[in-house]
N, C-alpha and C positions, 0 to 999 in steps of 0.2 A: 710582275714578279710575285710569286707566292709568299705569304707571310706566316709566321707562327701564329696559330690560333690564339687570339687574345693579346698578342704582342703588338707594339706600335709598328706601323708601316715605316720602312726606312725612308729618310729624307732623300732628296735627289743626290746629295753629296755623300750619303752614307753607304758603306759597304754592307753587303747582305750578311745576315746571320744564317746559319744552317737551318733548314726547315725539315720537319718530320715527315717521313714517308717510308714504309717498309720496315723489315725486321731489324735493320741497323740504322734507322733514321737517315736513309740515303736521300740526297737532294733529287728533285725531279726537274729536269729541263735546264739545268745549269751545272757548271763545273764545280767540283768540291772546293771549299775554301781553304786558305792557308793563313794561319795566325801565329803570333809569336808571344812568348811570355818574357817580359823584361824585369830586371831586378834593380832596386835602388843601389846607389854607389856604396861600396864597402871599403875600397882602398883609394887608389888615385882617382880623383874626380875627373880630371881631364881625360884619362884613358876611358873611364866609364862613359862620359858624354860622347866621345868619339865612337866608341863601340855601339852605343845606342843609335847614333846617327847613321852608321853604316847599315844597321839592321833595319831602321826605318826606311832607308833608301830602296830596300827591296819591295816596297809598296805592298805589304801584306793586307789582307782583308781587315784585320784589326790587330792591335797589340793589347796584352793585359799587363798590368803593373802590380807586382806583389806588394804586400803591406804587412809589416811585422810590428805589433804594438811594443811599447816600452814597458818592461816589467821591472818592478822594484821589490826588494825583500823587506818584510816587516822588521822593524827595529825595536818594538816594544811588545811585551807579552800579550797585550790586548789586540795587536795588529794581526791581520791575516798573514800567513806565511809568505805569500806573494800576491801582488796586485798590479793592475794596469794603471799607468799614468797617462793622461791625455796631454800630449805636447806635440809640437811640430814634428812631423814624420818625414823621413827622407823620401818616402813614396810620393809625397805631395810635390817635391821638387821634380821628380821624374815625370809626373803627370803634367806639370806646368811646362816642362821642356818639350814633351811630345806634342802638346797642344799648340805651343808657340812655333815649333820648328817643322811641323809636317801636317799633312792633311789626312793622315792615317787615323782611323777611328780607334778610340781608346776605351778599354775596359779596366776600371779600377777595382782592385781586390779590396774587400772589407772583411774584417774578422770581428767576432762578437764576444769571444771568451774573456771573462773578467770585466767587461764594460757595463757601466750603467746605461740605460736606454738613452738618457739625455745626451750623453757623450757620443753615442752612435749617431743620433739624429744630427748633432753638430757636424760630425765628419761627413755625413751624407750631404747635408746642405752646403758644406764647403765645396765638395766635389761638384755638386750641381751648379753652383755659382761659377766654377771654373769652366764649365761646359761639358762635363762628363755626363754621358747618357747611357752608359753600360756599366754594370757592376757584376763582380763575382763574389757571391755571398758565401762565406766560410765560417765555420765555428772557430777555427784556429787551433793552434797547439800551445800547450803550456810550456814554460821554459824547462830546459833539461833538468831532470831531477825532481820535478813536481808533477802532481796529478791535476787534471782539470777541476776536480772537486775542491781543490785548495784555493781556487780563485773565486772570490765573491763577484757576482755579476747578475744582471737581470735578464740576459738572453742566453739560454742554455744551449740552444741548437741553431744550426744554420737556417732551418725553416722559420725560426723566430726572427732572424735577421731579414729574411726575405719579406716577411710581413711588415717589418718596420720600414724597409725601403719603399714598399708600396704605400704605406701610410704617408710617408714624407712626400712621395711623388704626388699623391692626391692633394695634399696641402700646398705644396710648392707651386703646382701648375693650376690647380683649382678650376679645371675645365671638364672633369669627368673622363678624360682621355688617357690612354697609356702612352707615355713618352719614353719609358725606360725599358731596356733589355736586361734581365737578371739571369745570370748563370749561376750554377751551383756545382759542387764537386761530386764525382762518382768514382767508385773503387773497383776496378775489374779484377785485380790480382788477389782474389779470395776464393776459398773452396766452395762456399755456399752463397749464392747471390740472393737468397730469399730475403734476408734482413736488409741488405743493401737496396733491393728494389722497393721494399716498404718505405725506406727512408727517402728514396727518390720520389716516390709517389706523394709523400707528405710535402716535400719541397715543391713539387709541381702544384699541388693543391694550394700551397701558400702563395703562389704567384710566380714561380720560376719559369723561364722560357727555354732554357737549354742546360745541359750538363757537360762539363769538361772533365775528363778522367785523370786520375793520378797516373803516374808512370807505370807501365807494364812492359813485358818483354815477349809475351806469347799472344799472337793475334787471337787465338781461341778464347783467351780470357776476356778480351773486349767483345768478341762476337757472341759469346754465350751470355754476357751481361746484357747486350743489346736485345737478344732474343727473349731473355727472361723479362726485361723491362716491357717490351712490346706485349708479351703474353699477359702481363699483369696490368695493362692499361696505361703505362707510362708512354705518352705520345711525344714528349719533347725530344729534340735531337740529342744525340750522345756523341760529343766530339772527342776523338781520341787524343790524349796528350802523349807526345812522343819525345824522348830525349835523344840527341845525337850520342850514339854509344861508342865514343872514341877514347874515353879516358877511364881505365879500370879503377883507378883510385877514387875518382869522383863517383863512379857507380857504387863502389863499396861504401863510401860515406852516405850516399843516398839510401842504400839498403838499410843501414843502421838507423836512419831517421824514419823511413817509411815502413820498414818491415817487409819490403818486396825483395826477395832474394834475386841475385844475379844468376841466370841459367848457367849450368856447368859448361855447356858448349861455348857460350859467349866468353866466359871467364878463361876457358882453355885457349880460345882463339886470341884474345887480347893479351893474356898474361905474358907470353914470351915475345910479343911484338914490341918494337921500339919505334919512336919517331913517326915518320910518314907511314910506315907499314901498319902501325897500330891504328892510326886515323883512318887509313883506307879500309881496313877490316871493319872498323866500327861504323863507317858510313855505309859500307855494303850491308851490314846487318840492319841499320836504320832504314835504308831504302826498301829492303825486303819486308820489314814489318809494316812500313807505310803502304806498300803495294798490297799486302794481304788484307789489311783492314779496309782499304778502299775497294778492293775486290768484293769484300763482304758487305759493302754498302755504306761505309762511314761517310758522313757528310763533309769531311775535310780533315785537316791535320792541324793540331795545335802543337807548336814546337817549343819545348823548354830550352831556352838558349843559355841561361846563366850568364848572359852578356858576353859569351865567348863567340867572337864573330866568325873565325875561320871555319870551324865545323858547321855552324849554323848556315853560313852563306853557301857552303858547298852542298849541304843537304837541300837547301832552297833551290839552288840552280839545277840540281839533278832532278828534283821533283818537277820542276817546270820544263827545263830544256829536254830532260829525258822523257817527258810525256807522261809521267806517272800520274799527275793530277788529271791528265786528259785520258787515261785509260791504258797506258802501257805498263808492262812489267819491267823489272830490273834486268836489262839485257847485258850480255857479255861486253858489247861495245861501250855501254854506259860505264860499266865497272872499269874498263881499260882507261876511259877518259878520266875517271876519278883518280886512278893510280898515277896516270901521267901528270896530272895537275900537281899532285903532292910530290912526286919524285922530282919534277922540274923545279919545285919551289924549295926543295931541301938540299942544301950544299952537301955534296958527297953522297947523295942518296943512291941506293941501288936501283939502276935503271931497268933491271930485268923485270918483266911484267908477265908472270905466269898466268895462265887462264884461271879464272875463278872456279872454285870447286862446284858451286851451285849457281848456274846462270839461268835466268828465266827466259821466257820467250814472250813475244807480243801477245796481248790478249786477243782472242778471236773477235 
């Protein structure tokens, strides 16, 4: 099995990571990967663990677990306006749960904004001792109402965090070999990819193995970033991050956080829809986006789940059973199957199933 240049070869039990090849970092000789992003519990712990277990049961190639630091406000004039406090993080519980309950490979998110280097080293070594061998290195976001410059810290950028992970790896294993896979973030939904590609190149030079994108809604955003990255010598794979587009209110909240606007057509489609109809339309849009980026050579799909099992499970099943990961387009029959599943599961649902307005055909 081909490996990422400079990255550790997967162990016998390990799922593959995407490998770089071609203008969009398409895999060569094997099927695209499917991975999921999981979130630490926020409300009912029992519901969260049940949701996580259902998602793990789909046997993705790997799952990533988000990590949000604890911020506290300064209380004295001499204190910074806001700072990070190192304490037990809910992400650590999710990591332990995944490692104990499944054989799915796990990628732990790490952020560096506001942290002292010694605290970051402590967190990395903690995850290594738990058995984590994949990391997603992020700068992280400041709390709402504050700027990144307000947080004192020793690691200003994600590339600095990548270097620290590699330093800890060298000290922890002490054999001169690469044991860790490090992912970083990429941002497709921007007007000019020039600066973004420069940052990706710096992250790659620091030791990153692959990039996972922020949410986007237009496949050309992803494909143009992939082309620009390849042209500028960024060889690491670029894994598209896709969100099940079934909940307009969630998409609106995400737009306010990320600055990525919802396309007018998608908003118009989801706005008047209710219940199963809204979910069906959203899954149709999700599958079309996945098909387009895979057609363009994407090495797989990274699905942002927000721990919401039903939309995620339906997208996963259609990606697999519908053959999209194996090279098929979103067909009319696949869309009818999605509609039927939701209408049958919704009491009083409208059983009428009109033909979809835009049905694809099988790839030649």
